[in-house]
N, C-alpha and C positions, 0 to 999 in steps of 0.2 A: 187376490189371496194375500193376506198379511203374514209375514214371516216373524214369529215372536223370538225374543231373545232366548238364548240358551239358559237353562237353569243353573244356578250355582251347584257345585259339587255336593254341598251338604243337603241338597233337597233331592238327590238322585236316589231312586229306589233299587234295591238289589233284585235281580230277576227271581221270581218265585219258582220257575221251572229251569231245568238244564238248558243252557244256551245252545240251540240247534238252528239249522236253517229254517225250520218250521216255527220256532218260537221267537225268532227276531221280531222286535217291535220298533216303532219310531223312536221310543225313549232309548233304545240301545245305540241307535245311530246318533242321537243327540248327545249321549254320554260319550261316545267315541270322539266326536268332534270337540266336545268341550274339554276333554282331557289331553288331546294332542298338544305337545309343546314345541315340537320341531318345526311346525308349519303354522303360519297364520291362516285361519279358515274362518271366513265371515261372509255374511250376505249383504247384498246392495240392492236398493230398490231401483226402479226404472230411471230415476233421476240422478243416480249416483250417490245416494245418501246411505251411510252405514246403518244397518238395522240389526246387526248381531256381532258378537265379539268373543273369540274364544281365548283360552290361556296362552296358546302359541302366539296369537296376535298381540297380546299384552306384552309377552316376553320379547317379541321381535321388534315391535314398533315403539313400545314404551308407554302407550296410553292405557289408563284404566278404562273400563267399559263406560262408565258415566262421563268420561271426557270426550269420547269419540262418537258415541251413538247420536245419530242425527247430523253428523258432519259429512261433508262431501269428501270423496276419495282424493281430491286434489291435495289434501292436507299431507299425503304420503309422497307427493312428487316434487322434485326439485324445480326451482323457478323456470329453467330453460325449457322443461318439458311442459310446464303449465302454459308458458308463452306460446308454445306450438299447438296448444290444444290437444296434447296427447291423451290425458285421462278421457276426455270425451270421445276422442277417436277410438280408443280401445272399446268403450262401450257400444259405439256404433257398429264396430266390426263384429263384436260378440253377438250383438242382437241380430245382425244380418246373417252371419255365418254359424251362429250357435256357439262359438268358442274362439278364443284368441289366446295365444301363448307368446310371452315376450320376456326378454331379459334387459335389465337396465338399472340405473341408479335410482334408488328411492330414499326417502328422508325419514328419520326417526323424530320422535317428539323433541329430543334435545338438540336437533339440527344436524346430527352426524349422518353421514350417508352410508348405505350398504348396497351391495350388488344383489339384485333380486331376480329370482325366477317367478314368473307370475302366470297363472291360468285363470282366466275369467270364462265362466260357462253360463249361458243363458238358461234361465228356469221358466218352463211353460206351465200354465194352468191346465185344468181338465179340458177346457175348450181349445186348447193349443195356443192360446195367446200368451205372449211374454209377460211374466209377472215380476221379474227381478233377475239378479244374477248372484252366482256364488263366486268367490274369489279366493284362491289359494296362493300364498306367497311363501317362498323359502329363501333364506339367506345363503347366497352363494359367494359371499365376499371372500372367504378363505380359499375356495376352489379357484375363483378368478385370480386371486393373488398368486397362487401356485402356478396357474396357467401362464400368467404374465411373466413371472419369474423364468419359467421354462422357456417361454417364447423369446424373452430377452436374452436368456443364455444361449439358446440356439443361434439367435440372430448375431450375437457378438462372436460367437465361435465361427460362424459363416464368414462374417467380415474379417475376422482376424486371419483366417486361413486363405480365403479367396481374394480378399481385397488389398492386402498388405503387400507393398512392393519393396519396402525398406528393410524388411526382415525376412530371412530364410526361416520358414516354419515347416517342419516335416517330422514324420514319425519313424522310429526305429523298432524292429521287433526285439524280443529279449536278447538276441545275440548280437545286435548292433547293425543289422541290415536295413537299408532304407526301404520303407513300404509306402510312403506318401511323399509328395513334392509339390510345393506351391510356387506361384510366380515369383515371389520374393526370393526363393531359393534358386530358381533359374537365373534370375537377373544377378544375384549375389555371388553365386558360384560358377555360372556359365554352363551347367549341365541341363540338357532337356530331361523331362521326366523319363522318357524311354531309355535314356543313356545311364541313368543312375539308379533307379528302382531295382532292388535285388542285389546292389553292391554294398560292400561293407563301408560304414561311414569313415573309416580310417583313411580313405583316399583324400580327405579334406586336410590332412595333417602333413607338415613338413617332415623330411627324413629324420631329423634329430629327435622329434617328439615320438615318432614311430619306433625308434630304436629304444626309447625309454619305456615303451608300452603305455603311453599316456592316454590314448583312446579308451583302452580297456579299463584303466584306472578311473577315468571320468565316469564310466558306467558303473563301476563298482561303488563309487561314492554316492552317485545319484540313487542307486538302489538301497544303499545303507542309510542315507539321510533323507531320502525322498526328493532331493533337489541338489544340483550341483551348478555353480557358477564360476566362470573363468574368463580371463583375457589373455590372448596370445596370438601368434602368427598362424594363419591358416592358408591353404593353397587353393587356387581356382583351377578350373579345367586347363587353362592355357599355361599353368605353371606359375603365374604371378602370385605373390604373396599379399595378403591384406591383414590388418590388425582387427581381430574379431572379439566381440563380446558374445559369450556362449552361455546359455542357460539349458541344462538338461533336466527334465522332470520324469521321475518313474511313474508309470501308469499302472493302476490296479483296477480290476473289475469289482462288481459289488460284492463278490464272495472273497476278495482279498488276493485273488490270483493275479501275479505279475503278468501284464500283457505286452509291455514294451516301454518305450520312452518317447517323450515329445522333446524336440530340440529346437530352440530359437536361437538364430545367429544374426548378429548385426555387424556391419562393416564400420568400424570406428577409426579407419586409417586417417581420414581428414580430421576428425577431432584430436587424434594423437598429434598430428602435424600442427594443429592450432595450439595445443597445449605447449609443444616445443617452441613455437614462435612466441607464445606469452612468456615463457620462461626467459627467452632470449631478450624480449622486450623489457622485462623487469631488470635484467642485468644492464641493458643499455641505459635505462632511466637512472639506476644507480650510479652508473659511470657519469652521466651528465650532471647528477647532483654533486658528485665529488669534484667534477670539473668546475661547476659554478662556485663552489667553495674556494677552489684554488685561484680562480680569476678574481675573486673579491680582493685577494691580497694586493695585487698591483693596482687595482682600481683606487685604493685608499690614497697612496701617494700621488697618483695622477691628479685626483680630485684636490688634494692639498696644493699641489703645484699650480693648478688653475686659480685656486683661491689667492695664492701669493701673487700671481700675474695680475689679478684684478685689483690689487692694492697698489699697483705702479700708478703714480701720480700723472705722469704724462707719457703714456705708451706711444710708440710709433705706430703708424697705420699697420704695418706688417704684423707687429706684435698684437695689436688689437684684433685684427681679422684672424690671426692664428689662434689667439685665445678663444675667440667665439666659436671658431670651428671645433676646436678641441672640447670646449664645454658642451657643444650640441652632440658631438659624436659620444662623449663621455655619458651623457644622459641616455643616449640610445643604447650604448653598451651595458650600462647599469640596468636598464629595463630587461635586456636580453638575459643577463645573468640572473636577475630576480626570477624570471620565468623559469630558467633552468633549476634554480633552487626549489621553486614551488612544485615543479613536476617531481623532483626527488622526494620532497616532503609528503606529497600526496601518495605517491606510489609506495612509500615506506611506512604509510599511516602515522607520520609524525606531525601532521598539521593539526593545529588546534583551533577551533572556532569559539570565539567569545560571543555566545548567543544572548541576544536581548531583543526586545520589541524595537523595530526599525521602521520609520516612516519612509516608504518606498520613494515618494515623490522627492524627498531631500536627497536621497542617494543618486537619483537620476540627474538632478540639477548639478550636483557636484561632479558627476561623471561627465556632463556636457562641458563644464569648465575645463576639464582636463584635456579635451580634444578641440576646444574652440580655437586655439592658435593655429593649428593645422587646417581646421575647417575654414577659418576666415582667409587663410593664405590661398586656399583653392576656390574662394567665392562660392561656398556652399550656402544653400537656403535650408536652414535647419528649423523644423517645426516640432513643438513639443506639446503633447496633449496629456496633462497629468491626471485627468479625470476630475469628476465633481466632488467625490468624497475622499477622505484620507484612507489610504490602504496601508496596513500595518502587517509586517511579516516578522517571523522570528529568525534573526540572522546575525551574522557578523558584519558590522558596518564596513569594515575595511575590505573584506572579501566580497561583499555585494558591490562596493564601489569598483573593485577590481573586475568583477563579471561585466557590469554595465559599461565600464570604460573600454574594455576589450571589445565588446560588441560594437560600440560606437566607433572606436578607432578602426575596426575592420571596415565599417561602413565608409568612413571618411577616406580611408586608404584606397579603396577600390571605386570610389565615386569620382567621375571626372570633373574637371573645372566646371564650375557653375551648375553642379548637380543639385539634387534634392534629397534630404534625409529627413526622416520623421521618427519620433519616439513617442510611444503611446502606452499609458497605464490603464488597464481594465481589470475588473473583477468579474470572473466567470466561475460561478459555483463556489467551491471551496478554495479556489486558487486565485492568486493575483497574477496577471499576465502583463508582460512588457513586450511590446512589439517594436523592433527596430527595423526600419525599411529603408532602402536606397534605390536609386535608378541607375545603378552602375551596369557593368556587362553581365552580372548574375553568376550563377554557378551551373556548370554543365550537369544535366541530369545524372550521368554516371558517377558524378562526384558527391552527390548529396548524401550518400551512405557512408562516405569516408572523410567528409569535411571536418569532423571533430577528432580524427585521428591525429597522433603526433606527427609533426613535420609535414603535414599535408597543406599545400597551398593551391590557389586557383591555377588553371591552365592558361590564363591570359598571358600575353606576352609580357605584360608589366608586373606579373606576379612576383617574380624574383627580384626585379630591379627595384620594387618598392621596399624591399628589406624584410626582415623577419626570418624566424626559424620554423614557422608554422606551429607554434606552440600555443598561441593565444586562444583559439577556439577550443583546443583540447583542455586547457586549464579552465576555461568557462564550463565545459561540460562537467568536469570532475568536481569543480567548487559548487556548482548547482546541485549535483547529486549529493554532496555532503549536506546541503541545506534541505534535503528531502524533496527537490523539484526536478524539473527536466528542461531541456532546451532543444529546439528543433529548428531546422532550416528548410525554406521553401524558395524554389526559383524555377522559372521555366527554362532558364538558360539562354534567353534571347537578349541581346544587347539592348540596353535602354530599359528593360523591365526590372532589372536589379534583382536583389534578394531580400528575403524577409526572415528574420530570426525571432523566434517565439520563446520567451523565458516564462516558465510557470513555477511559482513557489506557493505553498499553502499560506493562506491569510490567517491572522490571529486577531483577537480583540484588542482594541486600543488600550493602552496601559492604564491602569486604575488611576494613576496620578492625574492624567489628563481627563479621564472620564468623570471622576467625581470631585474635581477641585472646586471649591467655592470661596477660598480665602482671597482677600485682597492681595494684589501682586506685591505692593510695597511691604505689606505685613508679612507675606510669605518669605520674602528675601531677607527679613531680619529675625525670623524665628528659629530657635535652636531647640531640637528635641534632646532631652537628657534621659539616658536609659541606664538604670542600675537597679538590681534586685534589693540592694541595701537602701531602705528608705531614708535614713539619715544622710547617707552619702549623696543620694540623688537630690534631696531637698536642699541641702547646704550648697551644693554645686550650683543648683538652680538659683539660689539667693544671690551667689557671687556673681553670676552672669547678668542677673537683673540689675544688681548695683552698677555694673559696667555699662548698662543701657541696652542690654539685648532682651528681647522677648523669649520666654521659654515655655515649654510643655514638658512634663515629667511622665515617664512610663516606668513602671516598677517590674520590668521583666521583658523577655524577648517577644512573647505572644502579644503583649500589650503594645510593644513598639511597632510590630508588624501592622497591627490594626490601626494605629495612629497614622502611619505613612500612606495607608490606603485612602485615607479620607482628607488629609491635610498636606499641604506642601511645606517643606522645611528647607532652609538654606544649608543647615549642617545637623548632623546627628553625632552626639557624644555617646559612645556606645561601650558599656563595660563588656569585657570579654567573657568572664566566668560567670555564667547565670544558670540556674538549675533547669529551666524549661528549654530554652534555646540559647546556644552560646552566641556571643557576639559575632563570631565568624559565620555562623548559620544565618543569623539575621541579616548581615551584610550581603551574603550571597543571595538570599531570597529578595531583598530589595533591588539589587542590581539586575536580577533576572526578570523582575516583574515590572519595573518602573522604566519609562522611556528615557527620563532624565533624572537619575537618582541624585539625592543630595550628597554633599561632601561628608565623608564619614571619618571621625577621629576616634581612634581606639583609646579607651581609658581603662587601664588594668593594674592590677597588683603584680603582674608578671612583666619584668622589664629586660629579660635576657635577649641576646641577639636573635635566637631562634624564635622568640615570641614576636619580636619586631618584624622578622622575615615573614612569619605567618600572617600578620596583619597587612603587610605590604602585598602579599599574594592575593589576599582576600579583597583588595581594592581600597583599603584605608589610606588616606592621605598622610596620616601621621599616627604615631603610637606614643601616648603619654602614660608615664608610670605614676601610679598613685604614691603619695599626694601629688596633685597636679600643680605645676608652677603656673600661677595665674597669669603672669606677664606673658609667658610662652603661649598659653591658651588664647589670650587676647590677641596676640599677634597673628596667630593661625586664623582666628575668626575674622579679623580685619581683612586678611588676605582673601578669605572665602567671600565675605560680604561685599567688600569694596574694592577688591583687587589690589590692596596695598601690600607691597612685599614686606615692609618693616625690616627689623633687623633679623638676621638668621638665628633662630633658637639654638641654643647650645645643647639642650637635653634631647629633644626628639629627633628621629631621622625622618625626613620627608620622603614619601614614595615618589 
């Protein structure tokens, strides 16, 4: 039996007789199916091919009739069900059992999914043999979403009330009497449920708050505003006090009738203690910073005295040995004072980083040079693995050197005579990693969480005898954090297995000066960029420089200057300060920020006040020349830049 398509609405005939059970015809049923829009109702042949399509199917699944007739029902199923053979399985079950009902994800024409209720019914011919199937599909996505929301809400509430131990969560009736009690409340306040349910919640308040009527005031405010939050002392069953964070929420039923309150209490005693310790710690670091400044004053004359002793032509042995001892100890004392000052600067937020692209390999090599004398003295074997590729980070060169020097100094300090130290640079994802490893006594597992705290040193017997205040690693962590990175320590704590410190800092692209440079090196070292928005001024200055033997490039504005330094290398830039697009100060800042090795910059301006020269100096200019430029002074400056010739000291400009 072939099941024809349903006729379009325009071809349907109105019934000639009043519609009754006796007058119903097949056309009426066909019209009913065709006009239903809330359900997809269609027929399928025994092979699973669609042979009819109603308005509800078009609305629900998105296909027009001519797009879907003759297609297999797998077009409506997601890939995971097709892979399982679920469409065919549904037809097999319906054919065998006569009917199958299912709920699950189905797919529309545009690829979106919806949660469907499906009923497939076997259709039999007059001889009882199956001739096809009817399929009714309904979109239950919204119902499922609401059910999921309700289920998740109930699950969250259950977990909140039953599973939370850190919070006391309980309910009060409108009068403030306890009517429920969770495990967190029992743990927090010490009462069993049988001891507290039915009692007024004011038993949790100290006498001074009770005398003020504070419990009743909390409920009044919660009822007025819907919610009340407070922090203060509360009392446990045993009479001890704890510092509590309290949230009280007024509860109403669906009709708006007030049914009681929900109360959530958390013990913040430890957090309050930590805050107090942090405040005390800040006061200590401020004191140390002041101490460092005061110690700097006597260090200066001591250093000068050592310098005077070193000028003695024929010092005695005692004088020479004493001088060397004082010099070494002075260096150590200066380093400790510098650490104290840095702690104060970081704590007070006064430390300033001069960020620019930095080649990490160069910093590591310089850091190794600072610890090499002590390392050689102890006979260490130091291995360096700088990596195959250049790794650049955005950082302050001096502070990065301080970070790596402290990590290496720490390794050298605790590694015994003849030990091994390694430093390795890697790139892992978005981060540059520096690993410093030694084979010393290591760090006890209990200290790994505190090794970066102030004044913390190892528990080894030699820890204190080796000197130091326990500031180095704390400074490392704080300076690394200012660079947007992190530092971690790893150790088994077993002697000979040492410790490993992992430094992670975000990598940046190589500076454009290095990435796009194509100029001959000798040519680059002789080329000067002249920047001025006044064409006559720029051109004539360029001509003067070329008459003196320099190669020049001219840019008539700040934007043009920035574009020039991206693609070419210059020994120096003569930069006008007052330009309409970008000021000379802005250009200088961008050049220093983006180039690994920026050229020497000389300000050329119509403004020559002390304040103008000071602004240029702060922006990184080596000199500030007032217009009209003294050619002799300019020549001497360029000779100094290009060839390192000091020349005579110019009288006009002030060198930075």
